[in-house]
C-alpha positions as CSV (number, residue, x, y, z in Angstrom):
1,X,-83.4,-110.5,22.6
2,X,-84.1,-109.5,25.9
3,X,-86.8,-111.5,27.4
4,X,-89.7,-109.2,28.5
5,X,-91.1,-109.3,31.7
6,X,-94.6,-109.3,32.6
7,X,-96.3,-107.4,34.9
8,X,-99.5,-108.4,36.6
9,X,-101.6,-106.7,38.7
10,X,-101.5,-107.2,42.5
11,X,-103.9,-105.6,44.8
12,X,-102.0,-104.0,47.8
13,X,-104.5,-103.3,51.1
14,X,-103.8,-99.9,52.3
15,X,-102.4,-100.4,55.7
16,X,-104.4,-99.1,58.1
17,X,-101.7,-96.3,60.4
18,X,-101.7,-95.7,63.3
19,X,-100.0,-93.4,65.5
20,X,-96.9,-94.6,67.3
21,X,-96.8,-91.9,69.5
22,X,-100.0,-90.6,71.4
23,X,-101.3,-87.6,69.8
24,X,-101.1,-85.2,72.6
25,X,-97.1,-85.9,73.0
26,X,-94.6,-82.5,71.2
27,X,-93.2,-82.6,68.1
28,X,-89.8,-83.2,69.3
29,X,-90.9,-86.5,69.9
30,X,-92.8,-87.2,67.1
31,X,-90.8,-85.6,64.2
32,X,-92.2,-84.1,61.4
33,X,-94.3,-86.4,59.3
34,X,-94.1,-85.5,55.8
35,X,-98.0,-87.5,55.3
36,X,-100.8,-88.7,57.8
37,X,-103.2,-91.0,56.6
38,X,-107.1,-90.4,57.9
39,X,-107.7,-93.1,60.1
40,X,-110.6,-95.5,58.7
41,X,-113.9,-96.8,60.3
42,X,-115.9,-100.6,59.5
43,X,-119.3,-100.1,59.2
44,X,-121.3,-103.0,60.6
45,X,-124.4,-102.9,59.1
46,X,-127.7,-102.9,61.6
47,X,-130.4,-106.0,60.9
48,X,-133.8,-104.4,62.1
49,X,-136.2,-107.1,63.7
50,X,-139.7,-107.7,63.0
51,X,-142.2,-106.7,64.9
52,X,-144.1,-108.6,67.1
53,X,-147.6,-110.8,65.2
54,X,-149.6,-110.7,68.4
55,X,-152.0,-108.1,67.6
56,X,-152.7,-109.6,64.3
57,X,-153.8,-112.6,65.3
58,X,-155.8,-111.3,67.6
59,X,-157.7,-108.8,64.5
60,X,-157.7,-112.1,62.9
61,X,-159.5,-114.4,65.9
62,X,-162.1,-111.5,65.6
63,X,-162.9,-111.2,62.3
64,X,-163.7,-115.1,62.3
65,X,-165.5,-115.1,65.8
66,X,-168.2,-112.1,64.2
67,X,-168.5,-114.1,61.0
68,X,-169.2,-117.1,62.9
69,X,-171.8,-115.6,65.1
70,X,-173.1,-114.2,62.3
71,X,-173.5,-117.2,59.7
72,X,-175.0,-119.0,63.2
73,X,-177.4,-116.2,63.3
74,X,-178.7,-116.3,59.5
75,X,-178.9,-120.5,59.8
76,X,-181.4,-120.2,62.8
77,X,-183.5,-117.1,61.1
78,X,-184.1,-119.8,58.2
79,X,-185.1,-122.5,60.0
80,X,-187.2,-120.4,62.6
81,X,-188.6,-118.6,58.9
82,X,-189.3,-122.3,57.4
83,X,-190.6,-124.1,60.4
84,X,-192.8,-121.0,60.7
85,X,-193.9,-121.3,57.3
86,X,-194.8,-125.1,57.1
87,X,-196.4,-125.2,60.8
88,X,-197.8,-121.6,61.0
89,X,-197.8,-121.6,64.7
90,X,-200.8,-119.9,67.0
91,X,-200.7,-119.3,70.8
92,X,-202.9,-121.4,72.7
93,X,-205.6,-119.7,74.6
94,X,-207.3,-120.0,77.8
95,X,-210.6,-119.3,79.3
96,X,-211.8,-119.6,83.0
97,X,-215.4,-120.5,82.7
98,X,-216.8,-120.4,86.4
99,X,-215.3,-120.4,89.6
100,X,-217.3,-121.9,92.4
101,X,-216.5,-121.1,96.0
102,X,-216.7,-124.1,98.1
103,X,-215.5,-122.8,101.2
104,X,-214.8,-119.4,102.5
105,X,-214.8,-119.3,106.2
106,X,-212.6,-117.4,109.3
107,X,-210.9,-119.4,111.4
108,X,-210.8,-119.2,115.3
109,X,-207.1,-118.3,115.4
110,X,-208.2,-115.8,112.1
111,X,-207.0,-117.6,109.8
112,X,-209.2,-118.1,106.8
113,X,-209.9,-120.6,104.8
114,X,-210.7,-121.1,101.4
115,X,-211.7,-123.9,98.6
116,X,-212.3,-122.6,95.3
117,X,-213.5,-124.7,92.2
118,X,-212.4,-123.1,88.4
119,X,-213.4,-124.2,85.4
120,X,-210.5,-123.6,82.7
121,X,-210.8,-123.8,78.9
122,X,-207.8,-124.9,76.9
123,X,-207.5,-124.2,73.1
124,X,-205.1,-125.3,70.8
125,X,-205.6,-123.8,67.2
126,X,-203.1,-125.5,66.1
127,X,-203.3,-127.9,62.8
128,X,-199.7,-129.1,63.0
129,X,-198.7,-128.1,66.5
130,X,-199.6,-130.2,69.7
131,X,-199.0,-129.3,73.1
132,X,-197.8,-131.6,76.2
133,X,-198.6,-130.3,79.7
134,X,-196.3,-131.7,82.4
135,X,-195.8,-131.7,86.0
136,X,-195.6,-128.5,88.3
137,X,-197.9,-126.6,86.8
138,X,-199.0,-123.8,89.6
139,X,-202.7,-121.6,89.6
140,X,-203.1,-119.5,92.2
141,X,-205.9,-116.8,93.1
142,X,-205.7,-114.0,94.7
143,X,-207.4,-110.8,96.3
144,X,-205.2,-107.9,96.8
145,X,-202.2,-109.3,95.7
146,X,-202.8,-112.0,99.6
147,X,-202.7,-115.5,98.0
148,X,-206.1,-117.1,99.0
149,X,-205.7,-120.9,97.8
150,X,-204.0,-122.7,94.8
151,X,-204.1,-126.1,93.0
152,X,-202.3,-127.5,89.9
153,X,-203.2,-128.9,86.9
154,X,-202.8,-132.7,85.8
155,X,-200.9,-133.8,83.3
156,X,-201.8,-134.7,79.8
157,X,-201.0,-134.2,75.9
158,X,-203.5,-131.6,73.9
159,X,-203.2,-132.9,69.9
160,X,-204.5,-130.9,67.1
161,X,-207.2,-128.9,67.4
162,X,-209.0,-129.6,70.3
163,X,-210.8,-127.7,73.0
164,X,-210.2,-129.5,76.7
165,X,-212.3,-128.3,80.0
166,X,-210.3,-128.5,83.2
167,X,-211.9,-128.7,86.9
168,X,-209.1,-127.6,89.2
169,X,-209.5,-127.7,92.7
170,X,-207.9,-124.7,94.8
171,X,-207.1,-124.6,98.2
172,X,-205.5,-122.1,100.7
173,X,-205.0,-121.2,104.4
174,X,-204.3,-117.2,104.6
175,X,-203.2,-115.7,108.5
176,X,-204.5,-113.1,110.2
177,X,-207.3,-112.8,107.4
178,X,-209.3,-110.4,109.7
179,X,-208.7,-106.9,108.1
180,X,-208.3,-109.0,104.6
181,X,-212.1,-110.1,105.2
182,X,-213.1,-106.3,106.5
183,X,-211.8,-104.7,103.1
184,X,-213.8,-107.8,100.7
185,X,-216.7,-107.0,102.7
186,X,-217.0,-103.3,101.4
187,X,-216.4,-104.2,98.2
188,X,-218.4,-106.3,98.0
189,X,-221.3,-104.0,99.7
190,X,-220.2,-100.9,98.0
191,X,-219.7,-102.7,93.9
192,X,-221.7,-106.1,94.2
193,X,-218.5,-107.6,93.2
194,X,-215.3,-109.4,94.1
195,X,-212.2,-108.9,92.4
196,X,-209.7,-111.8,91.9
197,X,-206.9,-112.5,90.1
198,X,-205.8,-115.7,88.5
199,X,-202.0,-116.6,88.3
200,X,-200.9,-120.1,86.1
201,X,-197.8,-121.5,85.4
202,X,-197.9,-124.0,83.3
203,X,-194.6,-126.2,82.2
204,X,-195.3,-127.3,78.1
205,X,-193.5,-128.7,76.0
206,X,-194.5,-128.3,72.2
207,X,-194.6,-131.0,69.6
208,X,-193.8,-130.4,65.7
209,X,-194.8,-133.0,63.6
210,X,-193.0,-135.4,65.2
211,X,-190.0,-133.4,66.8
212,X,-190.3,-132.7,70.7
213,X,-189.1,-129.2,71.7
214,X,-187.4,-128.3,75.1
215,X,-189.8,-127.2,77.8
216,X,-190.9,-123.9,78.2
217,X,-192.7,-122.4,81.4
218,X,-195.7,-120.2,80.0
219,X,-197.2,-117.8,82.4
220,X,-201.1,-117.1,82.0
221,X,-202.7,-113.9,84.3
222,X,-206.9,-113.5,84.8
223,X,-208.6,-110.9,85.9
224,X,-211.4,-112.7,87.9
225,X,-214.8,-110.9,89.1
226,X,-217.3,-112.7,91.5
227,X,-220.4,-111.4,91.3
228,X,-223.1,-111.7,94.4
229,X,-226.0,-114.1,94.2
230,X,-228.9,-111.4,93.8
231,X,-231.2,-113.9,93.4
232,X,-231.3,-115.3,97.1
233,X,-231.9,-111.9,98.9
234,X,-235.1,-111.7,101.0
235,X,-237.2,-109.6,99.3
236,X,-238.7,-111.6,97.3
237,X,-242.8,-112.9,98.4
238,X,-244.7,-115.5,99.1
239,X,-243.7,-119.1,99.7
240,X,-240.7,-119.2,97.8
241,X,-239.9,-115.8,99.9
242,X,-241.2,-118.0,103.1
243,X,-238.4,-120.7,102.2
244,X,-235.3,-119.0,101.4
245,X,-235.7,-117.0,104.9
246,X,-235.7,-120.0,106.6
247,X,-233.0,-122.0,104.8
248,X,-231.0,-118.9,105.3
249,X,-231.5,-118.2,109.0
250,X,-231.2,-122.3,109.9
251,X,-227.7,-121.9,108.3
252,X,-226.7,-118.8,110.1
253,X,-228.1,-120.2,113.4
254,X,-226.2,-123.3,113.2
255,X,-222.8,-121.1,112.1
256,X,-223.3,-119.0,114.6
257,X,-223.9,-122.1,117.6
258,X,-221.0,-123.7,116.4
259,X,-218.5,-120.5,116.3
260,X,-219.3,-119.9,119.9
261,X,-219.3,-123.6,121.3
262,X,-215.9,-124.3,118.9
263,X,-214.3,-121.4,120.5
264,X,-215.8,-121.4,123.6
265,X,-216.6,-118.2,123.2
266,X,-219.5,-116.2,125.8
267,X,-219.4,-112.8,124.4
268,X,-218.3,-111.7,121.1
269,X,-218.0,-108.1,118.8
270,X,-220.8,-107.5,116.9
271,X,-218.5,-106.8,114.3
272,X,-216.9,-110.1,114.3
273,X,-219.9,-112.2,114.0
274,X,-221.0,-110.5,111.1
275,X,-217.8,-111.0,109.4
276,X,-218.1,-114.8,110.7
277,X,-221.8,-114.8,109.2
278,X,-220.7,-113.4,106.7
279,X,-217.1,-115.7,105.6
280,X,-219.1,-119.1,106.7
281,X,-222.4,-118.2,104.5
282,X,-222.1,-117.6,100.9
283,X,-225.6,-116.6,100.6
284,X,-225.1,-113.3,102.4
285,X,-224.1,-110.5,99.7
286,X,-223.4,-108.0,102.4
287,X,-222.7,-106.8,105.8
288,X,-226.5,-105.5,105.7
289,X,-227.7,-108.6,104.5
290,X,-226.2,-110.5,108.1
291,X,-226.9,-107.8,110.1
292,X,-231.0,-108.0,109.0
293,X,-230.6,-112.0,110.0
294,X,-228.5,-110.9,113.0
295,X,-231.9,-109.0,113.8
296,X,-234.4,-111.5,113.0
297,X,-232.6,-114.4,115.3
298,X,-232.7,-111.6,117.5
299,X,-236.6,-111.3,117.2
300,X,-237.3,-114.5,116.7
301,X,-235.1,-116.8,119.0
302,X,-234.7,-114.1,121.9
303,X,-234.4,-116.5,124.5
304,X,-231.5,-118.1,122.6
305,X,-229.4,-114.7,121.4
306,X,-228.7,-111.8,123.2
307,X,-226.6,-108.7,123.0
308,X,-225.4,-105.8,125.4
309,X,-223.8,-102.6,125.4
310,X,-220.1,-102.6,126.9
311,X,-218.8,-99.9,128.8
312,X,-216.5,-99.3,125.1
313,X,-219.7,-98.4,123.9
314,X,-219.2,-102.0,121.7
315,X,-221.8,-104.4,120.9
316,X,-221.6,-107.7,122.3
317,X,-223.3,-110.6,121.4
318,X,-224.0,-114.0,123.3
319,X,-225.6,-117.3,122.6
320,X,-227.2,-119.8,125.7
321,X,-226.1,-123.3,125.8
322,X,-229.4,-125.3,123.4
323,X,-229.5,-128.7,124.6
324,X,-231.7,-129.9,121.2
325,X,-231.3,-127.2,118.6
326,X,-233.8,-129.2,116.1
327,X,-236.2,-128.6,118.4
328,X,-236.4,-125.7,118.8
329,X,-235.5,-124.6,114.9
330,X,-238.6,-127.1,114.1
331,X,-240.7,-125.3,116.6
332,X,-240.1,-122.1,117.0
333,X,-238.2,-120.7,114.1
334,X,-240.1,-122.1,111.3
335,X,-242.6,-121.1,113.6
336,X,-241.0,-117.5,113.8
337,X,-240.0,-117.3,109.8
338,X,-244.2,-118.1,108.7
339,X,-245.5,-116.1,111.0
340,X,-243.5,-112.9,109.4
341,X,-243.9,-113.5,105.8
342,X,-247.5,-114.1,106.7
């Protein structure tokens, strides 16, 4: 019995036929092939790279930053709200009770020396908040944006519901103050008042219970109206009028004589002399009162003060040197004033 042959399938890879002659060769050279197989090309898979993640990271960081800032704002707002409900803060109150002019005089170099004493009242209306007033405070007095004098507050602590009164001395010197004095005199003569401005820069620290907050600067601006002293005008009668006139004229006499002797003046214009009288004598409320006193001194003491008209139509005043001014006042000025009033 014949053996059966087993046939196993075999995968035969189809060979890739490549032309043995160039494609452009004539047929006589290549013959007549019975069949031509198409050429096969291998397909190479293409892997696309992923886009960069840089933009995604930036967006994520931006979102986290915004969220963190919002969280911080919410926490701060919550803390401030709690503190406000617990301590119920109120702003401190300040007032200027009085302003005393200790010096306001025009020097020989036309500079103005000023010294004020200001009574300031500070009130702390809070029940649970204290205020520390530190060093470096500045108080300044201005007239038409020109600084006249300045000073500082003392260092102190103001407790709960406390009222503190402070007497602050302010001093200063202003150069080229002749125009300033003219403007001030005109305002005083027209309205009877002088408008000043007080500015204060005060560094403070707030105490909430036992917690002290960082130092902050408190700015205060206050408008002051200084009224002239009308009680000392020379329009009263009797013995009181005589005494007031004598006191005022005596002061003007000494101021005028000192002005001439210290500056070594021989003559001075009437306008400059009147400005000097007003700046040195605060009992004079206006230019008119200064001119009245100057005329009275001319009438009472003709041997001491005199005037003349210059070639430029200016009124010039001059005084004689007096060896004993006290005896001159005692004998002549007092007698002239009593006779004038009587």
